[in-house]
MARZA-674083 format. One line per 4 residues: their letters; for each residue x, y, z of N, C-alpha, C. Coordinates in Angstrom, 1 decimal. Each point is the difference from the previous one (the first is absolute). Example, Ala and Ser with C-alpha at 12.3 -4.5 7.8 and 13.67 -1.06 7.14 Angstrom:
// residues 2
as = 13.2,-5.7,7.8,-0.9,1.2,0.0,0.9,1.2,0.0  -0.4,1.1,-0.7,0.9,1.1,0.0,-0.8,1.1,0.8
END
This chain:
// residues 128
mgfq = 105.4,71.4,98.6,0.9,1.5,0.1,-0.8,0.4,1.6  1.6,0.6,0.9,-0.4,0.3,1.1,-0.7,1.6,-0.3  -0.4,0.7,1.2,-0.4,1.3,-0.5,1.0,1.2,-0.3  0.0,0.7,-0.3,0.5,1.3,-0.5,-0.6,0.8,0.5
vmtl = 1.0,1.3,0.3,0.2,1.1,1.0,-1.1,1.0,-0.8  0.6,-0.2,-1.8,-0.3,0.8,-0.7,-0.2,-0.6,-1.5  -0.7,0.5,-1.1,0.2,-0.3,-0.8,0.4,1.0,-0.9  0.3,-0.6,-1.4,0.6,1.2,-1.3,-1.0,-0.3,-0.9
sdaa = -0.3,1.3,-0.8,-0.9,0.1,-1.2,1.1,-0.3,-1.0  -0.7,-0.8,-1.2,1.2,-0.1,-1.0,0.7,1.4,-0.7  -0.5,1.1,0.4,0.4,1.0,-1.1,1.4,0.3,1.9  -0.1,-0.1,0.6,0.8,0.0,1.4,1.2,-1.0,-0.1
aarv = -0.2,-1.0,-0.4,0.9,-0.9,-0.1,0.6,0.0,-1.1  -0.4,0.5,-1.4,0.9,0.7,-1.1,0.8,1.2,0.4  -0.1,0.4,0.7,0.4,1.5,0.2,1.3,-0.4,1.0  -0.1,-1.0,1.0,0.8,-0.3,1.2,1.6,-0.3,-0.8
kaiv = -0.6,-0.6,-1.2,0.6,-1.2,-0.9,0.6,1.1,-0.6  -0.9,1.2,-0.7,1.3,0.7,-0.8,0.7,0.7,1.2  -0.4,0.5,1.0,0.9,0.4,0.8,1.6,-0.7,0.5  -0.2,-1.3,0.1,1.3,-0.8,0.7,0.8,-0.2,-1.7
gnsa = -0.7,-0.1,-0.8,0.7,-0.4,-1.8,0.7,1.4,0.0  -0.3,1.3,0.4,0.9,0.8,-0.7,0.8,0.7,1.4  -0.1,-0.5,0.9,1.0,0.0,1.1,0.9,-0.7,-0.3  1.2,0.5,1.3,1.1,-0.7,0.3,-0.1,-1.8,-0.5
pdak = 1.4,-0.6,-0.4,-0.2,-1.7,0.1,-0.5,-0.7,1.1  0.4,1.0,1.6,-0.3,-1.0,1.0,-1.4,0.5,0.6  -1.1,0.5,-0.8,-0.9,0.5,0.3,-1.0,-1.5,0.0  -1.2,-0.1,1.0,-0.4,-1.1,0.3,-1.8,0.3,-0.1
gvrv = 0.0,1.2,0.6,-1.5,0.2,-0.7,-0.5,1.0,1.2  -1.3,0.4,0.8,0.0,1.0,0.1,-0.9,-0.4,1.9  0.9,1.1,1.0,-1.2,0.0,1.3,-0.6,1.3,0.2  -1.4,-0.6,0.4,-0.9,0.4,0.4,-0.2,0.3,1.9
gikk = -0.1,1.2,0.1,0.2,0.7,1.4,-1.6,1.0,0.7  0.2,0.5,0.9,-0.5,1.3,0.4,1.0,0.5,1.2  -0.5,1.6,-0.5,0.5,0.7,1.1,-0.6,1.1,0.7  0.2,0.8,1.0,-0.6,1.0,0.0,0.4,1.3,-0.7
ggca = -0.9,0.7,-0.6,0.1,1.3,-0.7,-1.1,0.2,-0.3  -0.3,1.3,-0.9,-0.7,0.3,-1.0,-1.3,0.9,1.4  -1.1,0.7,-0.7,-0.7,0.6,0.6,-1.0,-1.3,1.1  -0.4,-1.0,-0.8,-0.7,-0.9,0.8,0.6,-1.0,0.2
gmey = 1.1,0.0,0.0,1.0,-0.8,1.5,0.6,-1.3,-0.7  0.0,-0.4,-0.7,0.4,-1.5,-1.0,0.3,0.7,-1.1  1.6,-0.7,-0.4,0.3,-0.4,-1.8,0.2,-1.3,-0.1  -0.5,-0.8,-1.2,0.9,-0.9,-0.4,1.8,0.3,-0.2
tidl = 0.0,-1.1,-0.4,1.7,0.4,-0.2,0.4,-1.5,-0.6  0.4,0.5,-1.2,0.9,-1.1,-0.8,1.0,0.3,-0.5  1.2,-0.9,0.3,1.3,-0.1,0.2,0.4,-1.3,-1.2  1.4,0.2,-0.8,0.4,-1.0,-0.9,0.7,-0.9,1.2
vtep = -0.5,-1.5,-0.2,0.7,-0.7,0.9,1.4,-0.9,-0.4  0.9,0.3,-0.3,1.7,-0.8,0.0,0.2,-0.9,0.9  -0.4,0.1,1.2,0.1,-1.1,0.8,-1.1,-0.6,1.1  -0.5,-0.9,-0.3,-1.7,-0.2,0.4,0.4,0.2,1.8
npkd = -1.1,0.1,0.6,-0.2,0.4,1.6,-0.4,-1.8,0.3  1.0,-0.7,0.9,-0.9,-1.4,0.3,-1.3,0.4,0.5  -0.3,0.7,0.5,-1.1,0.0,1.1,-1.3,0.9,-0.9  0.3,0.6,-1.2,-0.8,0.5,-1.1,-1.1,-1.5,-0.3
drie = -1.3,0.7,-0.3,-0.9,-1.1,-0.9,0.2,-0.1,-1.0  0.0,-0.5,-1.4,0.0,0.0,-1.1,-0.9,-0.2,-0.7  -0.7,0.4,-0.7,-0.6,-0.3,-1.4,0.4,0.5,-1.4  -0.4,-1.6,-0.8,0.4,0.4,-1.3,-1.4,-0.6,-1.5
kdga = 0.5,0.6,-0.5,-1.0,-0.1,-1.3,0.5,0.5,-1.1  -0.4,-0.9,-1.1,0.9,-0.2,-1.9,1.3,0.4,0.8  0.8,0.1,0.5,1.8,0.2,0.2,0.0,0.9,0.7  -1.2,1.0,0.6,0.7,1.0,0.8,-0.4,-0.5,1.2
tvwi = 1.4,0.8,1.2,-0.1,-0.3,1.0,-0.3,1.0,1.0  -0.8,-0.1,1.1,0.0,1.3,0.7,0.2,-0.8,1.6  0.6,0.9,0.7,0.3,-0.7,1.4,-0.9,1.6,0.9  -0.3,-0.9,1.4,-0.7,1.3,0.5,0.3,-0.2,1.5
dpaa = -0.1,1.2,0.1,0.9,1.0,1.7,-1.0,-1.1,1.0  0.7,-0.9,0.7,-0.5,-0.7,1.3,-0.8,1.2,0.8  0.5,1.6,0.0,-0.8,0.8,1.2,-1.3,0.6,-1.4  -0.1,-0.4,-1.1,-0.9,0.3,-0.5,-1.1,-1.4,-0.2
vlyl = -0.2,-0.7,0.3,-0.7,-1.3,-0.3,-1.2,0.4,0.5  -0.5,0.3,1.2,-1.0,0.3,0.8,-1.0,0.9,-1.3  1.1,0.9,-0.3,-0.8,1.2,-0.9,-0.6,-0.4,-1.4  1.3,-1.1,-0.5,-0.5,-0.1,-1.4,-0.8,-1.2,0.0
lgte = -0.6,-0.5,0.4,-0.8,-1.9,0.3,-1.3,0.3,-1.1  0.3,-0.6,-0.8,-1.7,0.6,-1.1,0.2,0.7,-1.1  1.3,0.3,0.0,0.3,1.5,-0.8,0.5,-0.4,-1.3  -0.8,0.3,-1.2,0.9,-0.1,-1.4,0.7,1.2,-0.2
mgfe = 0.9,-0.1,-0.5,1.3,1.1,-0.6,-0.6,-0.3,-2.0  0.2,1.0,0.0,-0.4,0.5,-1.5,1.0,0.6,-0.8  -0.4,0.3,-1.3,0.6,1.2,-0.3,-0.4,0.8,-1.3  -0.1,1.2,0.1,-0.7,0.8,-1.2,0.8,0.5,-0.4
tttl = -0.6,0.9,-1.4,1.1,1.0,-0.5,-1.5,0.9,-0.6  -0.2,1.1,0.3,-0.8,1.0,-0.2,0.2,1.2,-0.6  -0.6,1.1,-0.8,0.6,0.8,-0.5,0.9,1.0,0.7  0.0,0.2,1.6,0.4,0.6,0.9,1.5,-0.6,0.8
rsgf = 0.0,-1.2,0.1,0.6,-0.7,0.7,0.4,-1.7,-0.4  0.7,-0.2,0.6,0.1,-2.0,-0.1,0.6,-0.3,1.3  -0.5,-1.1,0.3,1.0,-0.3,1.6,-1.3,-1.2,0.4  0.5,-0.8,0.9,-0.5,-1.1,0.7,-1.0,0.5,1.0
tfhn = -1.1,-0.9,-0.1,-1.2,0.2,0.7,-0.6,-1.3,1.5  -0.8,0.9,0.7,0.2,-1.4,1.3,-1.5,0.1,0.3  -0.7,-0.7,-0.3,-1.6,-0.2,0.2,0.2,-1.1,1.1  0.0,0.7,1.2,0.5,-0.2,1.5,-1.4,0.0,0.9
pnqt = -0.7,-1.3,0.2,-1.1,-0.1,0.3,0.0,0.9,1.7  1.2,0.1,0.6,0.7,0.9,1.1,0.1,1.2,0.1  -0.4,0.6,-1.0,0.1,1.7,0.0,-1.6,0.2,0.2  0.6,1.0,1.0,-1.2,0.7,0.4,-0.5,1.8,-0.7
sacg = 1.2,0.3,-0.5,-0.2,1.3,-0.2,1.3,0.0,-0.9  -0.1,1.0,-1.2,1.4,0.6,-0.5,0.0,1.6,0.1  1.4,0.3,-0.7,-0.3,1.6,0.2,-0.8,0.8,-1.5  -0.1,1.0,-0.4,-0.2,0.0,-0.9,0.7,0.1,-1.6
cges = 1.5,0.2,0.6,0.7,-0.3,-1.5,0.4,-1.3,0.1  0.1,-1.2,0.6,-0.2,-0.8,-0.2,1.3,-1.1,0.3  0.8,0.9,0.8,1.1,-0.7,0.4,0.5,-0.4,1.3  -1.3,0.3,0.7,0.4,-0.4,1.6,-1.5,-0.9,0.1
velk = -0.3,-0.8,0.9,-0.7,-0.9,1.0,-0.3,0.0,1.0  -1.3,-0.5,0.8,0.5,-0.4,1.1,-0.9,-1.3,0.0  0.9,-0.7,0.7,-0.4,-1.8,0.2,0.0,-0.3,1.3  -1.2,-1.0,0.0,0.3,-0.7,0.9,0.0,-1.4,0.0
aadl = 0.5,-1.0,1.3,0.7,-1.2,-0.2,-1.6,-0.6,-0.2  0.4,-1.2,-0.9,-0.9,-1.0,-0.3,-0.1,-0.7,0.9  -2.2,-0.3,0.1,0.0,-0.7,1.1,-0.4,-1.5,0.0  1.4,-0.6,0.3,-0.2,-1.4,0.0,-0.5,-1.1,0.1
tela = -1.3,0.6,0.9,-1.0,-0.9,0.3,-0.9,-0.1,-1.4  -0.3,1.2,-0.3,-0.8,-0.4,-1.2,0.4,-0.1,-1.1  1.5,-0.2,-0.3,1.2,-0.7,-1.1,-0.2,-1.6,0.1  0.4,-0.4,1.4,-0.7,-1.3,0.2,-0.9,-0.7,0.1
rqrq = -1.6,0.8,0.2,-1.4,-0.4,-0.3,0.0,0.1,-1.4  0.6,0.3,-1.1,-0.4,0.3,-1.2,0.6,-1.0,-0.9  1.7,-0.5,1.0,0.6,-1.3,-0.9,-0.9,-1.3,0.7  -0.7,0.4,0.8,-1.0,-1.5,0.7,-0.9,0.0,-1.4
vtpa = -1.0,1.3,-0.3,-0.9,-0.1,-0.7,0.3,-0.4,-1.4  1.4,0.6,-0.6,0.3,-0.3,-1.6,1.2,-0.5,0.5  0.4,-1.5,0.3,1.4,-0.5,-0.3,0.6,0.4,-1.0  1.5,-0.2,-0.1,0.6,0.6,-1.1,0.4,-1.2,-1.0
END
Protein backbone atom coordinates (compact mmCIF):
# COMPACT_ATOMS: atom_id res chain seq x y z
CA UNK A 1 0.00 0.00 0.00
CA UNK A 2 1.31 3.48 -0.89
CA UNK A 3 1.79 6.44 1.39
CA UNK A 4 -1.41 8.08 2.62
CA UNK A 5 -1.50 11.80 3.32
CA UNK A 6 -3.83 11.29 6.27
CA UNK A 7 -5.35 8.41 8.23
CA UNK A 8 -8.83 7.98 9.70
CA UNK A 9 -9.71 6.61 13.10
CA UNK A 10 -12.50 4.05 13.32
CA UNK A 11 -14.78 6.72 14.83
CA UNK A 12 -14.03 9.21 12.01
CA UNK A 13 -14.72 6.57 9.36
CA UNK A 14 -18.03 5.68 11.02
CA UNK A 15 -19.05 9.35 11.22
CA UNK A 16 -18.15 10.02 7.56
CA UNK A 17 -20.25 7.00 6.55
CA UNK A 18 -23.15 8.28 8.68
CA UNK A 19 -22.94 11.77 7.15
CA UNK A 20 -22.91 10.37 3.62
CA UNK A 21 -25.71 7.92 4.43
CA UNK A 22 -27.91 10.74 5.74
CA UNK A 23 -27.20 13.06 2.80
CA UNK A 24 -28.47 13.30 -0.75
CA UNK A 25 -28.12 10.13 -2.85
CA UNK A 26 -25.27 11.66 -4.89
CA UNK A 27 -23.06 12.19 -1.79
CA UNK A 28 -19.84 10.21 -2.09
CA UNK A 29 -17.76 11.30 0.92
CA UNK A 30 -16.21 14.39 2.47
CA UNK A 31 -13.37 16.69 1.46
CA UNK A 32 -10.85 18.00 3.98
CA UNK A 33 -8.94 21.21 3.43
CA UNK A 34 -7.63 24.24 5.24
CA UNK A 35 -8.39 27.93 4.95
CA UNK A 36 -7.08 31.12 6.47
CA UNK A 37 -9.15 32.22 9.42
CA UNK A 38 -9.61 32.27 13.17
CA UNK A 39 -7.35 33.83 15.75
CA UNK A 40 -4.54 31.28 15.21
CA UNK A 41 -4.48 31.78 11.44
CA UNK A 42 -5.92 28.60 9.86
CA UNK A 43 -9.01 26.43 10.10
CA UNK A 44 -9.76 22.92 8.91
CA UNK A 45 -12.61 22.65 6.41
CA UNK A 46 -14.88 19.68 5.79
CA UNK A 47 -17.32 19.67 2.89
CA UNK A 48 -19.66 17.07 1.47
CA UNK A 49 -18.46 15.64 -1.86
CA UNK A 50 -20.91 14.92 -4.65
CA UNK A 51 -18.43 15.24 -7.51
CA UNK A 52 -14.82 14.40 -6.60
CA UNK A 53 -12.00 16.61 -7.86
CA UNK A 54 -9.58 14.38 -9.80
CA UNK A 55 -6.63 16.33 -8.33
CA UNK A 56 -7.61 15.51 -4.73
CA UNK A 57 -5.88 12.73 -2.81
CA UNK A 58 -8.32 10.04 -1.69
CA UNK A 59 -8.26 7.86 1.40
CA UNK A 60 -10.70 5.14 2.34
CA UNK A 61 -11.39 3.18 5.48
CA UNK A 62 -14.23 0.77 6.21
CA UNK A 63 -16.33 2.15 3.34
CA UNK A 64 -15.76 5.81 4.23
CA UNK A 65 -14.14 8.02 1.58
CA UNK A 66 -12.29 11.26 2.31
CA UNK A 67 -10.74 13.48 -0.33
CA UNK A 68 -7.94 15.91 0.51
CA UNK A 69 -7.59 19.29 -1.15
CA UNK A 70 -4.19 19.46 -2.93
CA UNK A 71 -3.51 22.89 -1.40
CA UNK A 72 -3.74 21.32 2.07
CA UNK A 73 -1.56 18.24 1.53
CA UNK A 74 1.71 19.69 2.87
CA UNK A 75 -0.09 20.83 6.02
CA UNK A 76 -1.94 17.55 6.57
CA UNK A 77 0.85 15.00 5.98
CA UNK A 78 0.89 12.56 8.88
CA UNK A 79 -2.43 13.74 10.33
CA UNK A 80 -4.96 11.40 11.90
CA UNK A 81 -8.57 12.52 11.53
CA UNK A 82 -10.69 11.42 14.46
CA UNK A 83 -14.18 12.01 15.76
CA UNK A 84 -15.17 12.56 19.37
CA UNK A 85 -18.29 13.22 21.37
CA UNK A 86 -18.01 14.99 24.72
CA UNK A 87 -20.54 16.48 27.10
CA UNK A 88 -20.33 19.86 25.36
CA UNK A 89 -19.62 19.07 21.70
CA UNK A 90 -19.09 16.50 19.03
CA UNK A 91 -16.94 16.84 15.96
CA UNK A 92 -13.98 15.81 13.93
CA UNK A 93 -10.54 16.13 15.48
CA UNK A 94 -7.16 16.40 13.79
CA UNK A 95 -4.01 15.03 15.42
CA UNK A 96 -1.58 16.88 13.18
CA UNK A 97 2.21 16.75 13.64
CA UNK A 98 2.44 19.99 11.61
CA UNK A 99 0.36 21.99 14.10
CA UNK A 100 2.47 24.48 16.02
CA UNK A 101 -0.28 26.06 18.14
CA UNK A 102 -4.04 26.47 18.52
CA UNK A 103 -6.36 29.19 19.75
CA UNK A 104 -7.94 28.89 23.17
CA UNK A 105 -11.35 27.91 21.84
CA UNK A 106 -9.88 25.18 19.62
CA UNK A 107 -11.51 26.44 16.42
CA UNK A 108 -8.33 27.53 14.64
CA UNK A 109 -4.74 26.37 14.46
CA UNK A 110 -1.33 27.45 13.31
CA UNK A 111 0.22 24.99 10.85
CA UNK A 112 3.61 24.64 9.23
CA UNK A 113 4.28 22.73 6.04
CA UNK A 114 5.52 19.18 6.61
CA UNK A 115 9.28 18.59 6.50
CA UNK A 116 9.55 16.39 3.41
CA UNK A 117 13.21 15.54 4.12
CA UNK A 118 12.27 14.20 7.54
CA UNK A 119 9.33 12.23 6.12
CA UNK A 120 11.61 10.65 3.50
CA UNK A 121 14.14 9.75 6.20
CA UNK A 122 11.43 8.14 8.33
CA UNK A 123 10.20 6.10 5.36
CA UNK A 124 13.74 4.78 4.79
CA UNK A 125 14.03 3.75 8.43
CA UNK A 126 10.57 2.10 8.57
CA UNK A 127 9.47 1.05 5.06
CA UNK A 128 5.74 0.70 4.44
